N, C-alpha and C positions, 0 to 999 in steps of 0.2 A: 138499345134505346130507340123508340120511334123517336122522330126530331121533333115533335111538338113537345114529348115528354124530356128530351133532352134540352129544348128550349126554354121549360118551366126549372127545370132543374138550375141548368145557370144561372136565372137569376132570383134564386133562392137566397135571401139576405144572409143564411150562415154561409151558402158558397161564395157569394161575392166578397163578405167579409176574407174568407179566405185566400183569396185572389188578391184582395188589397194588401193584405198582411204579407203576403209572398213578395209584394212589388216594394214593402217600405227600405229594402236593403238600398233599391234602385235610388229611390226619393233622397236617401240622406246622401247618396255620394253625388247625387246633382248637386243638391244643396253644399256641399263639399268643392267642389269643384269650382263652383259659380260665385262663390263667397255669400251666401245668404246664412245668417246668425241662425234664423229662425222660420219655421213652416207650420201653419197651423191647415190641418184638414178634415173637412166633414162630408159626411155623404148621408145623404136621406134618400130610403126608397119604400114608397105604398107607406106616405103619412109616416114612418119611423125613422130616427136616426139611427143608423147601422154601422157607421164607422166614424171616429174622432180618432184622432192623432197629433200631438203637438211635438215637435221637434227643436233642439237645441235652445237657444237663448235668447229669450226677447229683452233680455239685458246683459251684454259680456261681460261688461268691467265685474257686475253683482251675481252674474252667474245665475241668471233668475231665470227659470224657464216659463215657455207659455204656456195658456190654458184656453179652453174652448170660451171663454169670456175677456180674453187678450184683445185689447184693443187695437187695430191696424189701419193706416189709411189705406182707402180703396181704388184710390189714383179714377181710371175712367169706366169700373163700376158704378159711379156716382149717377152716370148717363141713363142708366137704366132707372134708376129713382125719379129721376131729372122728368123722363118723358112719362113714366107711370103718373107723376103728380100733374102734369100736364092735362092727360088724358082724363084725369077725375076734374079737374078745372073746367073744360071744355064741356061736358056736360052741364056744369050751371050757364056757360054761356052758349045758347044754341046758336047762336048767329054767327057764332066762331069756329071754324073747323080748323082741320090740318091744314087744307086747301087754299084756305083764304091769303090771298095776299098779302106778306109780311107787313107792307108799307097801310094797309086799313087796320091792321092792331096797333103798328108801334110807329108814329107817324115822324119819330125823329131818324127813322133808316131811311137814308137817301144813297141808292147803289149809284157808283161812279159808271155803269157799264149800263148803257141805255137797255140792253135785252134783260136785265134785271127788273125793271121799272115797272111795277106792278103785278109782278106774275110769280118772284119768287117766293116761298109759301115756309112755314114753320117744319112740315115733313122734307122741305127740301133740305133746311139746315141741320135737321134732325139725323136724316139718312145721309148725311154727306154726299151730295149730289147737286150741290150748287155748282160746281166748278171754280169756287174761290180757292184761292191758296190758302191754308191753313198755319202759316208760317207764323212762328210765336216769338220771333227774336227782337222784337219791338217791345215785347211784354216781360218775358223772362230770358234772363242770362244764366245767372249763380245764386249761389251764396242762398237760397231759399227767401228770393227777392222778387216779387214783380214790380214791374217797371211805372206800369201805368194803375189809374185809379178804375174803379168802375164805370166813373161817368164816362170814359173813353171808349167803353166799347161801341154804341152807337157810332160814332165819326169813322173810327179804328174799322169796324165792320163795311162801313160803306164805302171805305176806298181802298179794299182787298182785292190784290189783284185778281183779273180771270184766268186761269189756267186751263181749262175746258169749258165747253159748251154748257148749259143748263143741262140736266138730267141725263147728261153722256156719259158720264164718269164717278166714281168714287173716288174720292177724292178728301181722305179724311181732315176735320177739321174741327178742333174743339172753339174756335169761335161761335159755331153754331149752338154750343149748347150754354156760352156767356148770352147769347142772344134767348136761349130758354128762359133762364133766371131772369131775362130782363120783361117776357110777356108775363110770366107768371105773377112777377110785381107787379106789372099792370093792370092784369086782369081780376087777382084777390084783393090789390089793394095793401097788402102786407110783406115783409120780405121774403126773397126767396126761400130761403132756409126755415122760415118759420112755417109757412105755406106744405112746404115739403113734412115737415115735422107733423102738422095736423092732419095732412090727408094721406099720409104712405106711412110714418112712422110710429104713429101711435096706435092708429086701425090695427095694425099688424104685432104690436106688443112689442117693438124694437127700442125698448127701453133704453139697451145700451150701443145704440148708432145714431149719428148726428154730426152737424156738420162745424157745432161749435162746441168742441170740447175743453173740457176744462181737467188739469191735470189731476186738482185735487179730489175730483169726482171719479176720476178712472185711473186709480192707482195701479191697476192690472193693466199696464201701458207698455205696448212694442217699441221702444228706442229706433229709430232710422238711422239706417247706414248707409255706406256705399261698399262699394268691395273695390281693392287696389288690385293692381296689375297680377300680386301673387295669390290673389284669393283670401288675403285677411281683409279687415272688414276697418271704416274709419267708421265712428260714429257721430253725427250729425248732431247741431244743437238741438234742443228741446223747443220746437215751438212751432205753428201752425201755419204755414206760409199761405196754404189756401184761404185761410178763413178771413171772410170780408173783402175777399180779393177779386178781380175779374171774371176768373176764372173758377169758384167757389162751386158753380151748378156744373162745370165739366169736370172736376178732380177733386172736389174738398169735403166728401162723407168718409167719416171713421166709421168702424163695426169690430164685432168679432164673429166667430163662426158659429155660436146659437143662433145668433141673432140673421145672420145670412142662410142660416138653413131654413128659419122661420119666414123668411124672404123668400125662397126657394119654392119651399112648400104653398104659401099662397101665388106665385106665378102657375106653378106648376098647375093648380085648382084652377085658375082661370083659363088655361088650355083643355084641362079635363071636362070641367062641367063648371064653366063662369057663373050658375045659378050659387055654386055653394061656395064663391070667392069672394072675399073682402074688397076685392078689388075690382073695377067695372072698366067696360071700353078701352081693352089693352089689344084688340086686334090688330090696330096699326103698328105697333110696338114690333108684332113677332110677323108681320109681314112684310117679304123681301121687297123693298121698293127700288134697287138698285144694285148690280152684279158686281162683286168685286171685281171680277174680270172679265169683260164682255166675252174674251174669248174662250174661257173655258166654264160653262153651266156649274159644275162639280164643285167649283170652291165657295160657292153660296152668294148669297145676298144678302145686304145690310139691311134690317129695321128701321126703328128706332130705339138706340143704346142695346141690340142684340143683333147679331150676326143668325142667318138662318141658313143651315146645311144640312147634310146627310152622311153619318157611317154606316159603312166603312168610306172613309176619305179624308184629306187634308183640312187642317184643321189651324188654329194659330195664327193667321193669316193679317190679324192686325198688328201684332205685336214686333219686339225687336226681331225675333229670330225670322221673320218674314224677310227684315232687311238685312240679314246674312248671306242667307241661301236664297238663289233664284227658287222661286216658290215649285218648279217640277222637280225641283233637288230636294223639298221639304218631305218628311216622314208622311205616308199614306196609312194613316191606324185601319187595319183590314184583318181578317182571317184569311188568308189566303189558299187553303188546304179546304174548303169548304163555304158552300154556298151559302149567304147568309142574305136576309132582308133589310132592307135599306132603313136606318132608324133617324126618323128626325130628330133632329140636334140643335139648340139654339145655345149660344156661348158668346162670352164678352172676354174682353182683357184688361187690368188696367196696371197703369205705369204712372206712378205718383213720385212724389221728392221723397224717395228713400222708403218704398214700397211697391211691391208689384204684386199681381194676382190675377185669378180667374174665376170664373162661373159658367156652368155648364147644365143645363136641362136637357130632359129626354121626357116630352112628354107621356111618349107611347107604355114607356116600363115605369113611368111613375117615378124618374130619378134625376136626383140633383146632387150639384159638389161644389163647393168652394175651396181656394187655395189662396190662403194668405202670408206673405212671406214682407219681411222689414229690410230690405235692403234694394238698391240699385245697382242689379248683378254684374257678373262680367257675360252673361248672355239673359236671357228673359227665361229664368228659373222656373217661374210660377206656371209658363206656357209648358215647359217638358215636363214637368210633376202633373199637370193637367191630363196631358196628353197619355200620360204610362197608366194614370187613374180611369180614363174614359176604357181605355184599352182593357185594364181588369176589370171594370164593371160590366161590361158586356163580353166578358170571356175570349176577347180579340187574341189572339196568339201572334202578334207582331212579328215581323222580321226584325223590327227596327232596334236598335243599341243604343238606348237612350244615355247611357253615360257616356258612349262613344258621341253620341251627339252634342251634349255638354261640351265637354271637351274641346271638339273643333270650333263650337261655336264661339267659345272664350278664345280659343287661338285667331279666329279669324277679325272678333270684333277689336282684340289689342293689337293685331297686326295692321286692323285699316289705320289706326291712330300713329302705330310706329312708322307703316310706309309714309303716311302725310309727312313726319316732321323728318324724316328722309329728306324726302321729294324737296323742301323747303329749304333744308341744308345743300342741297345740292346745287338750287337754285341761286340761295346765299353765295356758294363758291364761284359760281362760272361770273357772277356778276360782282365779285369781291371788289374790283378798280373802279366800280361806278361810284363816285361820291354823291350822297343827298345836299341838299340846301339846307343851312342854317337852320336848327330846330325851331327856332324860333316864328321860322315862315310857315312851319307848318301850324302852330297854334293857336287854338280858339274855338266857338262852339259850331257846331255843325248840326242844323235840323232838319226833321223830314219834313215832308208838302203839309200836313195838318198842324204842325207848331207843336205836336203832343211828347214828342221825342226830341231828343238830340244826343249828340258826344261829346264828351268835351276832351279838345287833345292839349297837353298841357306837357313842359320839361320836368322831369323829376326835380324834388324839392332842391336834391343834395348837390344841384347842379353839376350833374356828370355828361349831362349831354344825352340823356335818355329820355325817348318820348315816353307817353301812357296815356291811354285812352281810357274815359271816365264816362261809363253809360248812364244815361242822366245825368253828370253831374257827380255821382255819388261816389265818395271814398269808397263805398264797399263792392263797387262794380268796377275797380282799377285794373288794368291787366296791362304789362309792358310791350310796347311796340317796338318793331327789329326792324332795319332796315333791309330790304329785300333786291331791290330795283329801281331804278329811276326814283319816280314819287311814288312807290307801292311800298306800304309796310305790312308785318304781320305780327298777329299776336297769339299765335297757335300753342295749346296747351298739349303737355304730354297724358298719356291716361290716368296716370294718379294725381296730375294737377288738377284736371277736369273733376275726377272722382270727390278730391278734397275739396271743390267746392261745388258740389251736389249737381250738377251738371249733367242734363244728358249728353252722352256721348256725342261728338263729333267727330267726322275724319276728312270733311272735304275741304280742301285746301281755300279753296274761292273762299269758302264762308269765313276764314279769318284773315283774309287779305282787305286791306285799307288803301285805296288809289286815292290820292289826292289830284284836284285839278286844279291849275293856274292860269288867270288871266295872262293877257300881254302885256299887264305892266307887273307878273311876277307875282300878284297877291293869291293866295289860297282862295277860292271860292265855292267849290264844292269835293267833297270824298265820294268813292265809291265805295261801299261796304258788301263785299261778296258780290253775287249774282244779281243783287236785287233792288238793293237798298242804295238812293242816291241822295246824299244829306248835302244842304246847302249852308254856306257861311253866311252871317249879316254881313260881311265886306263886300258883296258883290256888289261890282259896279253900280251906277243908278240908274244903266241903260239896260241892265238885265234884271229879270225877277223869277222868282219861282212860281210855280203855278201845282197845283195837285194833279195834274192827268197830263200824262203825252196825248198831245192830239195831232187830228190829220192836217198835212200839208202837202202841197205838191212833190217837193223836194226831199218827205221825210223828216223836215227842220221844224222842230216844236220848240215853243218858248223856254219848255225845260231844258231841250238838250241845248238850245243856246245858251243857257246859264252854265251847263254843263261844260259846255266848251271856251266860252268867255267869247261869242259871236254877238257882235253888238246889233243892236235890234235896228237899226238902220240900213245895216247889210241885209238882214231878211228881207225890210221892206222893199227895197230895191231888187231882189230875187224874185218878187211877188208873190212869196208865202204868207200866207191866210191862215184864221183858224175857222172852225168849221162847228156848228151846233148840231144837237140833235134833230132838229127839225130843218137842217139844212141852211139854214142863214149864215152868211158870211162874212168877216170883219176882217178887214185887212191888218196885218198886226201892225202897221207903222199906224193905223188911226186910233191905236188905244190911247187913253190918257188917265192916267191915276187920279188923278186933283178932280176929276169930273164923277169919280164913283159917289155916290150920296146914297147912302142907307145906312139906317140904325144897326142892322146886320153887320157894317164894314168895321172887322178891328185890324189894328197891325199887328202882325206877327213877328217879322222882321223888318228891318229897315226898308224901307219903300214898298213892303209888301202888304197887300191887302186882301183880307180873302172874308169868306161869309161864315159866321162863326154859326150857323144852322146845319148846312148843309157839307160846308167844309171846300165849297169852290172858290176859284176865284171872280171876283165881279169884275164885268166889262163896264165901260164907261156909260151905259143907260141903268146900269143897277142890276143887270141882268146875272142868274147865276145858277147853279146845280136846283135849286129851290125851283127854278123857273125853266128848267130845260135845257139853259145854255150851260154848255160843259164848262167856259173858259173865262178867262180874260173881259 
């Protein structure tokens, strides 16, 4: 058969369907291995739905099967909807573009790093190239509950740590899509969920797609589950944690396979012939703005809500499986025994609380597909399933054994948590003779620099001498603290404990470590949580105080560092340390006077701590702060 005829034959709908049907046993095995109760799959080709498959149970207890109209959480597939909605909105505001400095659109944003001032833009946030840390620890722990209010997006994003230079690295950051939601509200004058519905969902006829689901109206609903170590599933409470939350526009969309295939068709049409697409201005979404890995071009680039790459190649780089394997060990979807034309591919993965998903588009073959599942699994099962489907659609005879990959990724994920727990126990035994201080010495509240997040440390009510940490002081966020060494405690959770509390799996020991710091008088003044968070107690001595940013000084000693270690301000002054502003002004540390701070924006956060409630920076004695370019006290 001539090569062109062979290509046409391989992409005939019946031929594709046969290959997909042949792959179904592999997909079922992946679900069983990974702890996925239900999976719904749909494929569209040249404008027609050619394949629908629904596996397992959307409700395990009642043995209810899913359908193509079953409602699932989309997780980060939400980002594509949000980016498309912004694209429509920008058409109505020609003075605003993707590259307009964010502060010109959203004055509430005051980045702590001078390099971002007046430069960082919407496309930077939506393509994850700001270089900012995307850590969500202060906003989300477990139990399907967000810990910050939507009003905290601006101050929190303004204070995110810089992990890389602007536009130099791809660092996935959900906060960027929280920002996108705020921009939608700013420009449209409507709640983000409402504008997205009006600009995207209704024009496409996606009547079963929503950010505000109501169970009474969606009886065909996939319950959310987590997978336990042995692949049995644990049913999560029926609620919608993203609804109205600060991450609603990062991961709060719900949809069905039938609706998602309509969405795929509209997006494919926008790439094939935009004149006939109901959506406009999408080019920037599908244009690569930052490589996923600057050293390996073939891994692709991130657009806005989409990854652009080519098959044959490596995919799934945004999801959990890419954290379990070195990228050069991930499966390579190919057809090894014959040459093949490179196929332009767009994809994205979703991980929500109780749901994992994947979406792929192939404009050149006019093909797209979606995978929806209802579990936080033992690996990224939706990713493995999507790779099986992508290979089957194009007739790639991949040498990869996806059943074995599912088993190995499950083993690695569970194993990482087990290793962490074993290492903690080893450390505890090594220092078993180290006696901690009386439990009362550690108790109290410890705040972050913004004052919008704190941890409460208390003794268990039964007076057993057991310490507990409560994030944001909430009973629902209570975890046991166990002594490890010196003034270091840990609250690590086994795999199943994390799963039952609907937590995204963590296996870094440092994440669960809490190190208390005491001043020379024996009072707990701060704690360090993990590698990134230093929280300070209101019980600080009056001669030390908290600031929201580590500053420059000749000896690398900052006021914040002083607070962390209990060094007195007089000692700093004698050593000649100073603080420095963005424009080069220097102020001796000894000259700082709390009482001289006069401003309507000054508010007390902790005892003797004053900061600007507009930009979140400490004020100096002349009323200067981040709003006026001065970084600190």
